[in-house]
N, CA, C and O atoms as a GROMACS GRO file, in nm:
protein
  448
    1MET      N    1  -8.446  -4.441  -4.677
    1MET     CA    2  -8.395  -4.609  -4.652
    1MET      C    3  -8.214  -4.622  -4.630
    1MET      O    4  -8.161  -4.511  -4.627
    2LEU      N    5  -8.158  -4.691  -4.620
    2LEU     CA    6  -8.015  -4.679  -4.565
    2LEU      C    7  -7.948  -4.678  -4.716
    2LEU      O    8  -8.024  -4.699  -4.811
    3ALA      N    9  -7.801  -4.652  -4.741
    3ALA     CA   10  -7.714  -4.742  -4.820
    3ALA      C   11  -7.591  -4.829  -4.755
    3ALA      O   12  -7.497  -4.813  -4.678
    4PRO      N   13  -7.663  -4.947  -4.849
    4PRO     CA   14  -7.550  -5.019  -4.813
    4PRO      C   15  -7.448  -5.022  -4.758
    4PRO      O   16  -7.369  -4.931  -4.779
    5ASP      N   17  -7.410  -5.139  -4.657
    5ASP     CA   18  -7.180  -5.081  -4.583
    5ASP      C   19  -7.122  -5.071  -4.723
    5ASP      O   20  -7.189  -5.103  -4.822
    6LYS      N   21  -7.026  -5.035  -4.730
    6LYS     CA   22  -6.927  -5.066  -4.803
    6LYS      C   23  -6.863  -5.169  -4.864
    6LYS      O   24  -6.934  -5.199  -4.961
    7PRO      N   25  -6.785  -5.225  -4.861
    7PRO     CA   26  -6.753  -5.361  -4.847
    7PRO      C   27  -6.612  -5.349  -4.792
    7PRO      O   28  -6.597  -5.246  -4.727
    8LEU      N   29  -6.502  -5.429  -4.800
    8LEU     CA   30  -6.368  -5.386  -4.755
    8LEU      C   31  -6.281  -5.514  -4.874
    8LEU      O   32  -6.287  -5.633  -4.906
    9VAL      N   33  -6.194  -5.370  -4.906
    9VAL     CA   34  -6.096  -5.426  -4.973
    9VAL      C   35  -5.972  -5.429  -4.945
    9VAL      O   36  -5.920  -5.326  -4.903
   10TRP      N   37  -5.886  -5.559  -4.961
   10TRP     CA   38  -5.763  -5.549  -4.832
   10TRP      C   39  -5.685  -5.580  -4.987
   10TRP      O   40  -5.688  -5.683  -5.054
   11LEU      N   41  -5.618  -5.452  -5.014
   11LEU     CA   42  -5.509  -5.525  -5.095
   11LEU      C   43  -5.347  -5.550  -5.022
   11LEU      O   44  -5.272  -5.540  -5.119
   12GLU      N   45  -5.309  -5.562  -4.967
   12GLU     CA   46  -5.206  -5.608  -4.798
   12GLU      C   47  -5.247  -5.670  -4.724
   12GLU      O   48  -5.362  -5.637  -4.693
   13ARG      N   49  -5.209  -5.747  -4.677
   13ARG     CA   50  -5.217  -5.816  -4.496
   13ARG      C   51  -5.328  -5.804  -4.473
   13ARG      O   52  -5.433  -5.809  -4.537
   14GLU      N   53  -5.288  -5.783  -4.339
   14GLU     CA   54  -5.423  -5.833  -4.284
   14GLU      C   55  -5.509  -5.818  -4.178
   14GLU      O   56  -5.461  -5.705  -4.172
   15VAL      N   57  -5.612  -5.821  -4.062
   15VAL     CA   58  -5.532  -5.789  -3.944
   15VAL      C   59  -5.580  -5.925  -3.831
   15VAL      O   60  -5.667  -5.973  -3.757
   16LYS      N   61  -5.503  -5.932  -3.865
   16LYS     CA   62  -5.511  -6.173  -3.746
   16LYS      C   63  -5.419  -6.151  -3.640
   16LYS      O   64  -5.328  -6.071  -3.664
   17THR      N   65  -5.421  -6.174  -3.592
   17THR     CA   66  -5.435  -6.219  -3.413
   17THR      C   67  -5.357  -6.331  -3.405
   17THR      O   68  -5.429  -6.425  -3.438
   18PRO      N   69  -5.192  -6.388  -3.366
   18PRO     CA   70  -5.060  -6.287  -3.341
   18PRO      C   71  -5.066  -6.151  -3.506
   18PRO      O   72  -5.172  -6.116  -3.559
   19PRO      N   73  -5.035  -6.141  -3.516
   19PRO     CA   74  -4.940  -6.010  -3.442
   19PRO      C   75  -5.001  -5.903  -3.337
   19PRO      O   76  -4.936  -5.849  -3.248
   20PHE      N   77  -5.136  -5.884  -3.366
   20PHE     CA   78  -5.247  -5.802  -3.299
   20PHE      C   79  -5.294  -5.825  -3.185
   20PHE      O   80  -5.397  -5.892  -3.178
   21SER      N   81  -5.249  -5.791  -3.098
   21SER     CA   82  -5.354  -5.874  -2.955
   21SER      C   83  -5.478  -5.934  -3.028
   21SER      O   84  -5.481  -5.967  -3.147
   22ARG      N   85  -5.628  -5.948  -2.898
   22ARG     CA   86  -5.743  -5.965  -2.932
   22ARG      C   87  -5.804  -5.895  -2.944
   22ARG      O   88  -5.898  -5.905  -3.023
   23GLU      N   89  -5.770  -5.733  -2.830
   23GLU     CA   90  -5.798  -5.597  -2.820
   23GLU      C   91  -5.763  -5.514  -2.928
   23GLU      O   92  -5.776  -5.393  -2.943
   24ALA      N   93  -5.724  -5.592  -2.992
   24ALA     CA   94  -5.644  -5.451  -3.061
   24ALA      C   95  -5.686  -5.468  -3.205
   24ALA      O   96  -5.684  -5.375  -3.286
   25ARG      N   97  -5.727  -5.601  -3.234
   25ARG     CA   98  -5.804  -5.655  -3.377
   25ARG      C   99  -5.964  -5.615  -3.317
   25ARG      O  100  -6.056  -5.600  -3.397
   26ILE      N  101  -5.977  -5.604  -3.217
   26ILE     CA  102  -6.193  -5.643  -3.204
   26ILE      C  103  -6.168  -5.386  -3.244
   26ILE      O  104  -6.242  -5.305  -3.300
   27GLU      N  105  -6.071  -5.377  -3.194
   27GLU     CA  106  -6.118  -5.223  -3.196
   27GLU      C  107  -6.053  -5.190  -3.311
   27GLU      O  108  -6.032  -5.070  -3.326
   28ALA      N  109  -6.000  -5.293  -3.431
   28ALA     CA  110  -5.960  -5.231  -3.569
   28ALA      C  111  -6.102  -5.294  -3.647
   28ALA      O  112  -6.127  -5.252  -3.760
   29GLY      N  113  -6.164  -5.362  -3.603
   29GLY     CA  114  -6.263  -5.466  -3.637
   29GLY      C  115  -6.366  -5.336  -3.612
   29GLY      O  116  -6.466  -5.350  -3.684
   30VAL      N  117  -6.372  -5.205  -3.526
   30VAL     CA  118  -6.506  -5.145  -3.503
   30VAL      C  119  -6.444  -5.069  -3.572
   30VAL      O  120  -6.502  -5.038  -3.676
   31LEU      N  121  -6.390  -5.045  -3.563
   31LEU     CA  122  -6.346  -4.851  -3.633
   31LEU      C  123  -6.370  -4.902  -3.747
   31LEU      O  124  -6.485  -4.881  -3.783
   32LEU      N  125  -6.281  -4.985  -3.851
   32LEU     CA  126  -6.393  -5.040  -3.984
   32LEU      C  127  -6.466  -5.012  -3.999
   32LEU      O  128  -6.490  -4.903  -4.050
   33ARG      N  129  -6.571  -5.117  -3.955
   33ARG     CA  130  -6.725  -5.164  -3.994
   33ARG      C  131  -6.755  -4.952  -3.965
   33ARG      O  132  -6.790  -4.901  -4.072
   34GLN      N  133  -6.748  -4.880  -3.884
   34GLN     CA  134  -6.770  -4.732  -3.918
   34GLN      C  135  -6.783  -4.674  -4.022
   34GLN      O  136  -6.866  -4.601  -4.076
   35LEU      N  137  -6.675  -4.725  -4.045
   35LEU     CA  138  -6.556  -4.683  -4.123
   35LEU      C  139  -6.686  -4.711  -4.329
   35LEU      O  140  -6.727  -4.638  -4.419
   36GLN      N  141  -6.692  -4.875  -4.290
   36GLN     CA  142  -6.808  -4.876  -4.428
   36GLN      C  143  -6.962  -4.850  -4.378
   36GLN      O  144  -7.044  -4.905  -4.451
   37ARG      N  145  -7.009  -4.787  -4.286
   37ARG     CA  146  -7.168  -4.734  -4.227
   37ARG      C  147  -7.148  -4.606  -4.280
   37ARG      O  148  -7.254  -4.546  -4.265
   38GLY      N  149  -7.006  -4.483  -4.372
   38GLY     CA  150  -7.052  -4.404  -4.367
   38GLY      C  151  -7.045  -4.345  -4.290
   38GLY      O  152  -7.110  -4.240  -4.292
   39GLU      N  153  -6.967  -4.376  -4.182
   39GLU     CA  154  -6.888  -4.259  -4.066
   39GLU      C  155  -6.824  -4.165  -4.073
   39GLU      O  156  -6.824  -4.139  -4.193
   40ALA      N  157  -6.757  -4.078  -4.012
   40ALA     CA  158  -6.588  -3.992  -4.098
   40ALA      C  159  -6.500  -4.010  -3.945
   40ALA      O  160  -6.567  -3.956  -3.857
   41LEU      N  161  -6.402  -4.055  -3.904
   41LEU     CA  162  -6.360  -4.065  -3.867
   41LEU      C  163  -6.250  -3.970  -3.805
   41LEU      O  164  -6.165  -3.938  -3.889
   42GLY      N  165  -6.230  -3.920  -3.687
   42GLY     CA  166  -6.043  -3.825  -3.702
   42GLY      C  167  -5.968  -3.877  -3.581
   42GLY      O  168  -5.953  -3.995  -3.548
   43MET      N  169  -5.910  -3.735  -3.504
   43MET     CA  170  -5.868  -3.834  -3.466
   43MET      C  171  -5.877  -3.806  -3.334
   43MET      O  172  -5.908  -3.693  -3.295
   44PRO      N  173  -5.838  -3.946  -3.216
   44PRO     CA  174  -5.758  -3.982  -3.239
   44PRO      C  175  -5.762  -4.158  -3.302
   44PRO      O  176  -5.740  -4.265  -3.243
   45HIS      N  177  -5.793  -4.133  -3.417
   45HIS     CA  178  -5.878  -4.265  -3.397
   45HIS      C  179  -5.780  -4.262  -3.602
   45HIS      O  180  -5.680  -4.319  -3.646
   46SER      N  181  -5.825  -4.218  -3.631
   46SER     CA  182  -5.828  -4.118  -3.865
   46SER      C  183  -5.758  -4.005  -3.810
   46SER      O  184  -5.777  -3.944  -3.705
   47ARG      N  185  -5.607  -3.976  -3.969
   47ARG     CA  186  -5.667  -3.859  -3.960
   47ARG      C  187  -5.592  -3.949  -4.114
   47ARG      O  188  -5.554  -4.061  -4.146
   48PRO      N  189  -5.605  -3.819  -4.166
   48PRO     CA  190  -5.537  -3.778  -4.301
   48PRO      C  191  -5.421  -3.837  -4.418
   48PRO      O  192  -5.328  -3.757  -4.424
   49MET      N  193  -5.408  -3.922  -4.486
   49MET     CA  194  -5.295  -3.848  -4.553
   49MET      C  195  -5.264  -3.814  -4.696
   49MET      O  196  -5.242  -3.886  -4.792
   50PRO      N  197  -5.268  -3.722  -4.687
   50PRO     CA  198  -5.228  -3.678  -4.870
   50PRO      C  199  -5.144  -3.754  -4.911
   50PRO      O  200  -5.191  -3.823  -5.001
   51SER      N  201  -4.973  -3.792  -4.874
   51SER     CA  202  -4.881  -3.792  -4.898
   51SER      C  203  -4.919  -3.931  -4.971
   51SER      O  204  -4.812  -3.936  -5.032
   52ILE      N  205  -4.954  -3.992  -4.993
   52ILE     CA  206  -5.051  -4.134  -5.019
   52ILE      C  207  -5.153  -4.082  -5.165
   52ILE      O  208  -5.151  -4.133  -5.276
   53GLY      N  209  -5.208  -4.005  -5.135
   53GLY     CA  210  -5.343  -3.938  -5.241
   53GLY      C  211  -5.429  -3.934  -5.187
   53GLY      O  212  -5.440  -3.990  -5.078
   54SER      N  213  -5.545  -3.852  -5.256
   54SER     CA  214  -5.664  -3.832  -5.239
   54SER      C  215  -5.774  -4.000  -5.151
   54SER      O  216  -5.787  -4.120  -5.172
   55GLY      N  217  -5.847  -3.857  -5.018
   55GLY     CA  218  -5.916  -3.976  -4.977
   55GLY      C  219  -5.820  -4.115  -4.890
   55GLY      O  220  -5.863  -4.226  -4.857
   56CYS      N  221  -5.685  -4.058  -4.872
   56CYS     CA  222  -5.624  -4.154  -4.759
   56CYS      C  223  -5.577  -4.136  -4.645
   56CYS      O  224  -5.483  -4.059  -4.624
   57HIS      N  225  -5.653  -4.226  -4.527
   57HIS     CA  226  -5.601  -4.158  -4.419
   57HIS      C  227  -5.474  -4.235  -4.343
   57HIS      O  228  -5.354  -4.232  -4.371
   58GLU      N  229  -5.513  -4.276  -4.284
   58GLU     CA  230  -5.444  -4.375  -4.159
   58GLU      C  231  -5.508  -4.448  -4.073
   58GLU      O  232  -5.413  -4.408  -4.006
   59LEU      N  233  -5.602  -4.546  -3.974
   59LEU     CA  234  -5.643  -4.579  -3.871
   59LEU      C  235  -5.530  -4.617  -3.749
   59LEU      O  236  -5.462  -4.716  -3.722
   60ARG      N  237  -5.544  -4.507  -3.701
   60ARG     CA  238  -5.426  -4.555  -3.549
   60ARG      C  239  -5.501  -4.680  -3.482
   60ARG      O  240  -5.620  -4.671  -3.451
   61ILE      N  241  -5.449  -4.762  -3.468
   61ILE     CA  242  -5.432  -4.821  -3.311
   61ILE      C  243  -5.326  -4.892  -3.216
   61ILE      O  244  -5.232  -4.967  -3.243
   62ARG      N  245  -5.372  -4.844  -3.099
   62ARG     CA  246  -5.230  -4.905  -3.038
   62ARG      C  247  -5.302  -5.047  -2.921
   62ARG      O  248  -5.409  -5.085  -2.874
   63ASP      N  249  -5.188  -5.075  -2.920
   63ASP     CA  250  -5.258  -5.238  -2.881
   63ASP      C  251  -5.066  -5.228  -2.838
   63ASP      O  252  -4.955  -5.234  -2.891
   64GLY      N  253  -5.138  -5.206  -2.701
   64GLY     CA  254  -5.022  -5.187  -2.549
   64GLY      C  255  -4.956  -5.115  -2.567
   64GLY      O  256  -4.995  -4.999  -2.579
   65ARG      N  257  -4.782  -5.157  -2.581
   65ARG     CA  258  -4.694  -5.086  -2.600
   65ARG      C  259  -4.633  -5.034  -2.799
   65ARG      O  260  -4.544  -4.967  -2.851
   66LYS      N  261  -4.732  -5.105  -2.834
   66LYS     CA  262  -4.716  -5.095  -2.967
   66LYS      C  263  -4.791  -5.019  -3.076
   66LYS      O  264  -4.884  -5.098  -3.087
   67GLN      N  265  -4.817  -4.927  -3.160
   67GLN     CA  266  -4.820  -4.809  -3.247
   67GLN      C  267  -4.872  -4.934  -3.383
   67GLN      O  268  -4.779  -4.960  -3.459
   68TRP      N  269  -5.025  -5.018  -3.419
   68TRP     CA  270  -5.060  -5.051  -3.597
   68TRP      C  271  -5.111  -4.899  -3.624
   68TRP      O  272  -5.172  -4.812  -3.561
   69ARG      N  273  -5.054  -4.914  -3.748
   69ARG     CA  274  -5.175  -4.756  -3.855
   69ARG      C  275  -5.221  -4.967  -4.004
   69ARG      O  276  -5.175  -5.073  -4.046
   70LEU      N  277  -5.343  -4.870  -4.001
   70LEU     CA  278  -5.393  -4.881  -4.152
   70LEU      C  279  -5.444  -4.838  -4.263
   70LEU      O  280  -5.561  -4.809  -4.286
   71ILE      N  281  -5.312  -4.833  -4.366
   71ILE     CA  282  -5.385  -4.742  -4.490
   71ILE      C  283  -5.495  -4.755  -4.557
   71ILE      O  284  -5.533  -4.869  -4.583
   72TYR      N  285  -5.577  -4.633  -4.602
   72TYR     CA  286  -5.641  -4.686  -4.636
   72TYR      C  287  -5.736  -4.596  -4.708
   72TYR      O  288  -5.730  -4.480  -4.666
   73ARG      N  289  -5.841  -4.621  -4.823
   73ARG     CA  290  -5.866  -4.475  -4.902
   73ARG      C  291  -6.013  -4.517  -4.930
   73ARG      O  292  -6.054  -4.619  -4.984
   74VAL      N  293  -6.104  -4.375  -4.862
   74VAL     CA  294  -6.297  -4.410  -4.846
   74VAL      C  295  -6.295  -4.357  -5.047
   74VAL      O  296  -6.264  -4.252  -5.104
   75ASP      N  297  -6.362  -4.534  -5.110
   75ASP     CA  298  -6.412  -4.475  -5.238
   75ASP      C  299  -6.556  -4.392  -5.242
   75ASP      O  300  -6.607  -4.296  -5.183
   76PRO      N  301  -6.584  -4.462  -5.322
   76PRO     CA  302  -6.749  -4.448  -5.362
   76PRO      C  303  -6.836  -4.594  -5.304
   76PRO      O  304  -6.934  -4.591  -5.230
   77ASN      N  305  -6.785  -4.694  -5.349
   77ASN     CA  306  -6.834  -4.766  -5.353
   77ASN      C  307  -6.715  -4.873  -5.163
   77ASN      O  308  -6.703  -4.917  -5.049
   78ALA      N  309  -6.685  -4.849  -5.257
   78ALA     CA  310  -6.591  -4.960  -5.095
   78ALA      C  311  -6.461  -4.896  -5.024
   78ALA      O  312  -6.382  -4.823  -5.083
   79ILE      N  313  -6.451  -4.932  -4.889
   79ILE     CA  314  -6.281  -4.861  -4.848
   79ILE      C  315  -6.165  -4.929  -4.919
   79ILE      O  316  -6.161  -4.966  -5.036
   80VAL      N  317  -6.125  -4.932  -4.880
   80VAL     CA  318  -6.032  -5.008  -4.968
   80VAL      C  319  -5.861  -4.977  -4.877
   80VAL      O  320  -5.792  -4.878  -4.902
   81VAL      N  321  -5.827  -5.074  -4.785
   81VAL     CA  322  -5.726  -5.106  -4.722
   81VAL      C  323  -5.577  -5.149  -4.779
   81VAL      O  324  -5.563  -5.266  -4.815
   82VAL      N  325  -5.474  -5.067  -4.787
   82VAL     CA  326  -5.353  -5.089  -4.846
   82VAL      C  327  -5.246  -5.125  -4.840
   82VAL      O  328  -5.184  -5.162  -4.940
   83GLU      N  329  -5.195  -5.123  -4.719
   83GLU     CA  330  -5.133  -5.130  -4.556
   83GLU      C  331  -5.113  -5.145  -4.451
   83GLU      O  332  -5.103  -5.040  -4.388
   84VAL      N  333  -5.100  -5.241  -4.392
   84VAL     CA  334  -5.096  -5.209  -4.227
   84VAL      C  335  -4.919  -5.299  -4.153
   84VAL      O  336  -4.853  -5.398  -4.123
   85ILE      N  337  -4.933  -5.182  -4.163
   85ILE     CA  338  -4.706  -5.153  -4.036
   85ILE      C  339  -4.816  -5.179  -3.967
   85ILE      O  340  -4.939  -5.182  -3.982
   86ALA      N  341  -4.678  -5.210  -3.833
   86ALA     CA  342  -4.661  -5.190  -3.680
   86ALA      C  343  -4.614  -5.043  -3.736
   86ALA      O  344  -4.589  -5.053  -3.856
   87LYS      N  345  -4.588  -4.881  -3.674
   87LYS     CA  346  -4.568  -4.770  -3.650
   87LYS      C  347  -4.435  -4.790  -3.531
   87LYS      O  348  -4.442  -4.833  -3.416
   88LYS      N  349  -4.315  -4.738  -3.610
   88LYS     CA  350  -4.188  -4.778  -3.506
   88LYS      C  351  -4.183  -4.670  -3.545
   88LYS      O  352  -4.305  -4.656  -3.545
   89THR      N  353  -4.135  -4.543  -3.593
   89THR     CA  354  -4.093  -4.402  -3.568
   89THR      C  355  -4.264  -4.295  -3.602
   89THR      O  356  -4.386  -4.311  -3.616
   90ARG      N  357  -4.157  -4.187  -3.598
   90ARG     CA  358  -4.275  -4.062  -3.550
   90ARG      C  359  -4.372  -4.068  -3.736
   90ARG      O  360  -4.492  -4.075  -3.761
   91ALA      N  361  -4.231  -4.060  -3.843
   91ALA     CA  362  -4.291  -4.017  -3.976
   91ALA      C  363  -4.320  -4.157  -4.052
   91ALA      O  364  -4.236  -4.247  -4.055
   92THR      N  365  -4.474  -4.168  -4.125
   92THR     CA  366  -4.408  -4.345  -4.226
   92THR      C  367  -4.299  -4.305  -4.354
   92THR      O  368  -4.285  -4.210  -4.432
   93PRO      N  369  -4.241  -4.416  -4.331
   93PRO     CA  370  -4.137  -4.399  -4.388
   93PRO      C  371  -4.185  -4.385  -4.542
   93PRO      O  372  -4.303  -4.391  -4.575
   94GLU      N  373  -4.110  -4.370  -4.605
   94GLU     CA  374  -4.087  -4.314  -4.761
   94GLU      C  375  -4.124  -4.447  -4.858
   94GLU      O  376  -4.183  -4.440  -4.966
   95ARG      N  377  -4.092  -4.530  -4.816
   95ARG     CA  378  -4.117  -4.699  -4.796
   95ARG      C  379  -4.254  -4.790  -4.886
   95ARG      O  380  -4.262  -4.864  -4.984
   96VAL      N  381  -4.369  -4.716  -4.757
   96VAL     CA  382  -4.355  -4.716  -4.781
   96VAL      C  383  -4.507  -4.613  -4.802
   96VAL      O  384  -4.622  -4.655  -4.792
   97ILE      N  385  -4.468  -4.478  -4.833
   97ILE     CA  386  -4.569  -4.470  -4.912
   97ILE      C  387  -4.588  -4.498  -5.081
   97ILE      O  388  -4.676  -4.518  -5.165
   98GLY      N  389  -4.404  -4.479  -5.065
   98GLY     CA  390  -4.458  -4.544  -5.286
   98GLY      C  391  -4.540  -4.628  -5.268
   98GLY      O  392  -4.656  -4.607  -5.302
   99ASN      N  393  -4.490  -4.784  -5.192
   99ASN     CA  394  -4.552  -4.837  -5.200
   99ASN      C  395  -4.738  -4.878  -5.210
   99ASN      O  396  -4.799  -4.935  -5.300
  100CYS      N  397  -4.781  -4.829  -5.098
  100CYS     CA  398  -4.991  -4.735  -5.072
  100CYS      C  399  -4.957  -4.671  -5.262
  100CYS      O  400  -4.997  -4.721  -5.367
  101ARG      N  401  -4.890  -4.575  -5.244
  101ARG     CA  402  -4.920  -4.479  -5.409
  101ARG      C  403  -4.962  -4.665  -5.493
  101ARG      O  404  -5.072  -4.719  -5.506
  102SER      N  405  -4.822  -4.718  -5.534
  102SER     CA  406  -4.829  -4.787  -5.595
  102SER      C  407  -4.928  -4.903  -5.644
  102SER      O  408  -4.967  -4.934  -5.756
  103ARG      N  409  -4.954  -4.953  -5.523
  103ARG     CA  410  -5.076  -5.058  -5.480
  103ARG      C  411  -5.218  -5.007  -5.540
  103ARG      O  412  -5.293  -5.075  -5.610
  104LEU      N  413  -5.243  -4.844  -5.489
  104LEU     CA  414  -5.408  -4.782  -5.550
  104LEU      C  415  -5.355  -4.710  -5.673
  104LEU      O  416  -5.420  -4.612  -5.708
  105LYS      N  417  -5.254  -4.740  -5.739
  105LYS     CA  418  -5.262  -4.703  -5.905
  105LYS      C  419  -5.270  -4.774  -5.915
  105LYS      O  420  -5.382  -4.745  -5.959
  106HIS      N  421  -5.265  -4.922  -5.927
  106HIS     CA  422  -5.224  -5.084  -6.026
  106HIS      C  423  -5.418  -5.102  -5.982
  106HIS      O  424  -5.498  -5.094  -6.076
  107TYR      N  425  -5.469  -5.125  -5.849
  107TYR     CA  426  -5.606  -5.140  -5.795
  107TYR      C  427  -5.596  -5.008  -5.940
  107TYR      O  428  -5.532  -5.023  -6.044
  108ASP      N  429  -5.656  -4.920  -5.910
  108ASP     CA  430  -5.732  -4.844  -5.988
  108ASP      C  431  -5.754  -4.912  -6.148
  108ASP      O  432  -5.863  -4.935  -6.199
  109ARG      N  433  -5.648  -4.931  -6.196
  109ARG     CA  434  -5.587  -4.940  -6.417
  109ARG      C  435  -5.674  -5.117  -6.335
  109ARG      O  436  -5.711  -5.195  -6.422
  110THR      N  437  -5.681  -5.130  -6.290
  110THR     CA  438  -5.691  -5.316  -6.285
  110THR      C  439  -5.882  -5.361  -6.251
  110THR      O  440  -5.934  -5.470  -6.274
  111ARG      N  441  -5.981  -5.174  -6.160
  111ARG     CA  442  -6.082  -5.312  -6.179
  111ARG      C  443  -6.180  -5.196  -6.239
  111ARG      O  444  -6.296  -5.224  -6.208
  112GLY      N  445  -6.170  -5.019  -6.352
  112GLY     CA  446  -6.150  -5.038  -6.503
  112GLY      C  447  -6.215  -4.969  -6.477
  112GLY      O  448  -6.274  -4.904  -6.564
   0.00000   0.00000   0.00000
Protein backbone atom coordinates (compact mmCIF):
# COMPACT_ATOMS: atom_id res chain seq x y z
CA MET A 1 0.00 0.00 0.00
CA LEU A 2 1.32 3.42 -0.93
CA ALA A 3 1.73 6.13 1.69
CA PRO A 4 -0.68 9.04 1.28
CA ASP A 5 0.63 12.22 -0.31
CA LYS A 6 1.98 14.80 2.10
CA PRO A 7 -0.02 18.04 2.23
CA LEU A 8 1.56 21.36 1.31
CA VAL A 9 1.72 23.94 4.10
CA TRP A 10 2.27 27.51 2.81
CA LEU A 11 3.84 29.84 5.37
CA GLU A 12 4.39 32.77 3.01
CA ARG A 13 3.28 33.75 -0.51
CA GLU A 14 1.90 31.51 -3.24
CA VAL A 15 2.69 30.47 -6.79
CA LYS A 16 0.31 32.54 -8.91
CA THR A 17 0.12 33.81 -12.46
CA PRO A 18 1.21 36.62 -12.53
CA PRO A 19 3.99 37.07 -11.49
CA PHE A 20 4.85 33.48 -12.48
CA SER A 21 4.24 32.63 -16.11
CA ARG A 22 1.73 29.86 -16.70
CA GLU A 23 4.57 27.49 -17.67
CA ALA A 24 6.60 28.26 -14.54
CA ARG A 25 3.52 27.79 -12.33
CA ILE A 26 2.89 24.40 -13.92
CA GLU A 27 6.54 23.37 -13.47
CA ALA A 28 6.42 24.39 -9.80
CA GLY A 29 3.21 22.41 -9.37
CA VAL A 30 4.68 19.28 -10.96
CA LEU A 31 7.82 19.46 -8.78
CA LEU A 32 5.81 20.10 -5.59
CA ARG A 33 3.59 17.13 -6.46
CA GLN A 34 6.68 14.93 -6.76
CA LEU A 35 7.77 16.07 -3.29
CA GLN A 36 4.31 15.33 -1.91
CA ARG A 37 4.61 11.77 -3.24
CA GLY A 38 7.90 11.32 -1.41
CA GLU A 39 10.23 11.62 -4.39
CA ALA A 40 13.66 13.07 -3.71
CA LEU A 41 14.61 15.91 -6.03
CA GLY A 42 18.17 16.93 -6.80
CA MET A 43 19.95 19.36 -9.08
CA PRO A 44 19.01 21.12 -11.24
CA HIS A 45 15.53 21.25 -9.66
CA SER A 46 16.37 21.37 -5.97
CA ARG A 47 19.35 21.93 -3.72
CA PRO A 48 19.78 21.70 0.06
CA MET A 49 19.70 24.87 2.16
CA PRO A 50 21.38 23.82 5.44
CA SER A 51 21.93 27.51 6.24
CA ILE A 52 18.18 27.66 6.97
CA GLY A 53 17.82 24.34 8.74
CA SER A 54 17.72 20.58 8.59
CA GLY A 55 15.60 19.23 5.73
CA CYS A 56 15.42 22.65 4.03
CA HIS A 57 15.87 23.03 0.29
CA GLU A 58 15.23 25.49 -2.50
CA LEU A 59 13.15 24.52 -5.50
CA ARG A 60 14.60 26.18 -8.58
CA ILE A 61 12.18 27.37 -11.25
CA ARG A 62 13.38 29.03 -14.44
CA ASP A 63 10.82 31.43 -15.91
CA GLY A 64 12.18 32.99 -19.08
CA ARG A 65 14.80 35.44 -17.83
CA LYS A 66 13.60 35.21 -14.22
CA GLN A 67 14.66 32.69 -11.63
CA TRP A 68 12.20 31.76 -8.87
CA ARG A 69 13.04 29.99 -5.63
CA LEU A 70 10.59 28.18 -3.40
CA ILE A 71 12.24 27.52 -0.07
CA TYR A 72 10.74 24.44 1.55
CA ARG A 73 11.29 21.87 4.28
CA VAL A 74 10.43 18.21 4.07
CA ASP A 75 8.69 17.21 7.32
CA PRO A 76 7.49 13.70 8.16
CA ASN A 77 3.85 14.69 7.52
CA ALA A 78 4.02 17.72 5.20
CA ILE A 79 5.99 19.76 2.70
CA VAL A 80 6.33 23.18 4.33
CA VAL A 81 6.76 26.01 1.80
CA VAL A 82 8.52 28.73 3.75
CA GLU A 83 9.11 31.42 1.11
CA VAL A 84 8.74 32.20 -2.59
CA ILE A 85 11.24 34.70 -4.00
CA ALA A 86 12.48 35.99 -7.32
CA LYS A 87 16.19 35.20 -7.34
CA LYS A 88 18.13 38.33 -8.26
CA THR A 89 21.57 37.65 -6.80
CA ARG A 90 23.88 34.65 -6.73
CA ALA A 91 23.64 34.20 -2.96
CA THR A 92 20.40 34.03 -1.02
CA PRO A 93 20.10 37.30 0.94
CA GLU A 94 20.70 37.01 4.69
CA ARG A 95 17.35 38.75 5.28
CA VAL A 96 15.56 35.91 3.45
CA ILE A 97 17.49 33.24 5.39
CA GLY A 98 16.63 34.96 8.69
CA ASN A 99 12.95 35.29 7.76
CA CYS A 100 12.80 31.60 6.83
CA ARG A 101 14.40 30.52 10.11
CA SER A 102 11.98 32.71 12.05
CA ARG A 103 8.91 31.38 10.20
CA LEU A 104 9.97 27.78 10.73
CA LYS A 105 10.63 28.38 14.43
CA HIS A 106 7.16 29.92 14.80
CA TYR A 107 5.58 27.08 12.78
CA ASP A 108 7.28 24.44 14.93
CA ARG A 109 6.16 26.17 18.15
CA THR A 110 2.53 26.57 17.09
CA ARG A 111 1.89 23.15 15.60
CA GLY A 112 2.67 21.62 18.94
